C-alpha positions in Angstrom: 11.5 -24.3 2.8 13.4 -26.5 0.4 13.7 -25.4 -3.3 16.8 -27.5 -4.0 16.7 -28.3 -7.8 14.1 -25.2 -8.7 15.2 -22.6 -11.2 14.0 -19.0 -10.2 14.5 -15.5 -12.0 14.5 -12.4 -10.0 13.7 -9.6 -12.4 15.3 -6.3 -10.7 17.3 -7.6 -8.0 20.2 -5.4 -7.8 19.2 -4.3 -4.6 16.4 -3.9 -1.9 13.4 -6.3 -2.2 14.8 -7.9 -5.2 17.9 -8.5 -3.4 16.3 -9.9 -0.2 14.0 -12.2 -2.4 17.1 -13.7 -4.4 18.9 -14.3 -1.4 16.2 -16.2 0.5 15.2 -18.3 -2.5 19.2 -19.0 -2.4 19.0 -19.8 1.1 16.1 -22.4 0.3 18.5 -24.0 -2.4 17.3 -22.6 -5.6 19.3 -21.7 -8.5 18.6 -17.8 -8.9 19.2 -15.7 -11.8 19.5 -12.2 -10.9 18.8 -9.3 -13.2 19.4 -5.5 -13.2 21.4 -2.9 -15.0 24.0 -1.9 -12.4 27.4 -4.2 -12.7 30.7 -3.8 -11.5 31.6 -2.3 -14.9 28.4 -0.1 -15.6 25.9 1.7 -13.5 22.3 2.7 -14.0 21.4 6.3 -13.5 21.0 5.4 -9.9 24.5 5.6 -9.7 24.8 3.3 -6.6 27.2 0.9 -5.2 25.1 -2.2 -5.4 25.7 -4.6 -8.0 24.0 -7.7 -9.6 27.3 -9.7 -9.0 27.0 -9.0 -5.4 23.5 -10.2 -5.3 24.7 -13.3 -6.9 27.4 -14.0 -4.6 25.1 -13.4 -1.6 22.7 -16.1 -3.1 25.7 -18.6 -3.4 26.8 -17.6 0.1 23.3 -18.3 1.3 23.5 -22.0 0.0 22.2 -21.4 -3.5 23.5 -20.7 -6.9 23.2 -17.2 -7.9 23.9 -16.1 -11.6 24.1 -12.5 -12.5 22.9 -11.4 -15.9 23.0 -7.7 -17.1 19.3 -6.7 -18.5 17.3 -3.8 -19.2 13.8 -5.0 -18.8 12.5 -2.0 -20.9 14.5 -3.4 -24.1 12.5 -6.5 -25.3 15.5 -8.2 -27.2 17.3 -8.3 -23.9 14.6 -10.1 -21.9 14.0 -12.4 -24.7 17.9 -13.3 -24.9 18.1 -13.9 -21.0 14.9 -16.2 -21.3 16.7 -18.1 -24.3 19.9 -18.5 -22.1 18.0 -19.9 -18.9 16.0 -22.1 -21.3 19.5 -23.3 -23.0 21.2 -23.7 -19.8 18.5 -25.0 -17.5 15.6 -26.2 -19.7 12.9 -25.0 -17.4 12.0 -22.1 -14.9 10.1 -22.8 -11.9 9.8 -19.4 -10.1 9.7 -15.9 -12.0 9.6 -13.1 -9.7 8.7 -9.6 -11.3 10.5 -7.1 -9.0 11.6 -4.7 -11.3 11.1 -1.0 -10.2 13.4 1.9 -10.5 10.7 4.9 -9.5 12.6 6.2 -6.3 14.1 8.9 -7.8 11.4 10.2 -10.1 8.2 10.3 -7.9 7.3 13.5 -6.5 5.2 13.7 -3.2 1.7 14.7 -3.2 2.0 16.6 -6.7 -1.2 16.5 -9.0 -0.8 15.2 -12.2 -0.3 18.7 -13.6 2.4 19.8 -11.5 4.6 16.5 -11.3 7.1 16.3 -13.8 5.7 14.7 -17.1 8.7 12.8 -18.4 9.7 11.8 -14.7 6.1 10.3 -14.6 5.9 8.5 -17.5 9.2 7.0 -17.0 8.3 5.7 -13.7 5.5 4.1 -15.3 7.4 2.4 -18.1 9.8 1.0 -15.3 7.4 0.1 -12.6 4.8 -1.5 -15.2 6.1 -1.9 -18.8 9.1 -3.8 -17.8 6.7 -6.5 -16.0 4.8 -6.8 -19.1 7.8 -7.4 -21.1 9.1 -9.8 -18.8 6.0 -11.9 -18.5 5.7 -12.0 -22.0 9.1 -14.0 -22.8 9.3 -15.7 -19.4 6.0 -17.0 -19.0 5.9 -19.5 -22.0 9.1 -21.2 -20.2 7.4 -20.8 -16.8 4.2 -22.9 -18.1 6.3 -25.5 -19.8 6.0 -27.8 -16.9 3.2 -27.6 -14.2 3.7 -25.8 -10.9 5.3 -22.4 -11.8 4.9 -19.4 -9.6 4.7 -16.1 -10.9 5.1 -13.2 -8.2 4.4 -9.5 -8.9 6.1 -7.5 -6.3 4.2 -4.1 -5.6 3.8 -1.3 -2.7 0.5 -2.1 -0.8 -2.0 -4.7 -0.9 -5.0 -4.6 -3.3 -7.4 -3.7 -0.3 -5.1 -1.0 0.8 -4.3 0.7 -2.3 -8.0 0.6 -3.4 -8.8 3.2 -0.7 -5.9 5.0 -0.6 -4.4 7.6 -2.7 -0.6 6.8 -3.1 1.6 9.7 -3.4 1.0 11.1 -6.7 -1.2 9.6 -10.0 1.9 8.2 -11.8 3.0 6.1 -8.5 -0.6 5.3 -7.7 -1.2 3.8 -11.0 2.1 2.0 -11.0 1.3 0.2 -7.8 -2.3 -0.6 -8.3 -1.4 -1.9 -11.9 1.0 -4.5 -10.5 -1.7 -5.8 -8.1 -3.9 -5.9 -11.0 -1.2 -8.0 -12.9 -0.9 -10.5 -10.2 -4.6 -11.1 -10.7 -4.7 -11.1 -14.5 -2.1 -13.4 -14.9 -3.6 -15.7 -12.7 -6.5 -16.3 -15.2 -4.0 -17.0 -17.7 -1.9 -19.4 -16.1 -4.2 -21.4 -13.9 -5.4 -23.4 -16.8 -1.4 -24.3 -17.0 -0.9 -25.5 -13.4 1.1 -22.4 -12.5 0.3 -19.8 -9.8 0.1 -16.1 -9.8 0.0 -13.7 -6.9 1.3 -10.1 -6.3 3.1 -9.6 -2.9 4.1 -6.3 -1.2 6.4 -5.8 1.6 5.8 -3.5 4.6 7.8 -0.6 5.5 11.3 -2.0 3.7 14.5 -1.0 5.0 16.5 -1.1 2.0 19.7 0.3 1.5 18.3 3.6 0.2 15.7 3.7 2.8 18.4 3.4 5.4 20.6 5.8 4.0 17.6 8.5 3.4 17.1 7.9 7.4 21.0 8.1 8.2 21.0 4.6 9.8 22.3 1.4 9.1 20.6 -2.0 9.5 22.4 -2.3 12.9 21.3 1.0 14.2 18.1 1.5 12.3 16.0 1.8 15.4 17.7 5.4 15.8 15.5 6.7 13.1 12.1 6.0 15.4 13.2 9.2 17.1 12.2 11.3 14.3 9.8 8.8 12.6 8.4 6.9 15.3 6.2 4.4 12.8 9.4 3.1 11.4 9.1 0.8 14.3 7.2 -1.5 12.0 9.7 -1.6 9.4 11.3 -4.9 8.0 14.4 -6.1 6.4 14.1 -7.1 2.4 14.7 -10.6 3.6 11.6 -11.0 5.2 9.5 -10.7 1.8 12.3 -12.9 0.7 11.2 -15.4 3.0 7.8 -14.8 2.0 8.3 -15.8 -1.5 10.4 -19.2 -0.6 7.6 -20.2 1.7 5.2 -19.6 -1.0 7.2 -21.4 -3.5 8.0 -24.3 -1.4 4.4 -25.0 -0.5 2.8 -27.8 -2.7 -0.6 -26.2 -2.2 0.4 -22.9 -3.3 -2.5 -22.8 -5.9 -4.8 -22.1 -3.2 -3.5 -18.4 -3.4 -3.8 -17.8 -6.9 -4.8 -14.6 -8.0 -4.6 -12.9 -4.4 -3.0 -10.2 -3.1 -0.6 -11.0 -0.3 1.7 -9.1 2.0 4.8 -10.3 3.8 3.0 -10.3 7.3 0.2 -12.0 6.1 2.3 -14.9 4.5 4.6 -15.0 7.7 1.2 -16.0 9.9 0.3 -18.4 7.4 3.9 -20.1 7.3 5.4 -19.3 10.6 8.5 -17.8 9.3 10.1 -14.6 10.9 12.2 -11.7 10.1 16.1 -11.6 11.0 15.7 -10.6 14.3 12.8 -13.0 15.2 10.2 -10.8 14.9 7.0 -11.1 12.6 6.2 -7.5 11.5 2.4 -7.0 10.3 3.1 -4.0 8.8 -0.1 -3.3 6.7 -2.4 -3.9 9.4 -0.3 -1.7 11.6 -0.7 0.9 9.1 -4.4 1.1 9.2 -4.9 0.6 12.8 -2.3 2.5 13.9 -0.6 4.9 11.8 -3.4 6.2 9.6 -5.7 6.0 12.6 -3.7 8.8 13.9 -2.6 6.6 17.1 0.8 6.8 18.8 3.8 4.6 17.6 3.2 1.2 19.3 4.1 -2.2 17.9 2.8 -4.2 20.3 0.6 -6.9 18.7 2.0 -6.1 15.5 5.3 -7.7 15.5 
């Protein structure tokens, strides 16, 4: 999966899926601009330790070139400045990954709209959807300046799954369905320019925040299955990163244009595995095992 010479922007790469994606693009040889709000000198409201500088260093250590840029993707001037910087420094943009999120501390589980905190819900929509539109507005003209560009909208849940399932609360549900739809809508605009747009979802992600919530580390994550057995189907953030790297390296990637994809689906198509050598197919597992009320058993699903 060689991406040597390619220029990528991973918007929202401080931690989680964004960091895993950036590192795998770097491992394939790309130059990767990583953005976020938290730097070593400034924290966002998350008040967490992960920084964009760390992500950039991990990209470079993996074999690529990592470049950290502090950007709040809700501020159009900052996004416009970021793209102008990439244009001046590289003259091109080959891969845009729209991974900005920020709603972990804002969502309330199983709350109807009249019970959910309104300010938090609207903030979640701003962070999860408006950021993607602002970033696309400024970055896509550079992406389509030469044929072959790839836009990836990162969400939670495939279009098929989200269409038939109510996701947590109206704000979260709308945010994740909207990003699926953005991947489809952008495909209509990008195809005439020789570019490809898709939406991609990881499975049950072992992000830094998820591991902390379960009181485990990446080395001890299986201990969490004693409390939540279906966590056995979980995957590292690098798995969805490998999915995007494989897609970007595919000269025939336009065949996926407008589709809603998952990390497990692309692993089957391209033959890559997660860091432990397994190939988790989380969304098929969720439907056929977890939602079906069956005991946790990943046989045939990883």
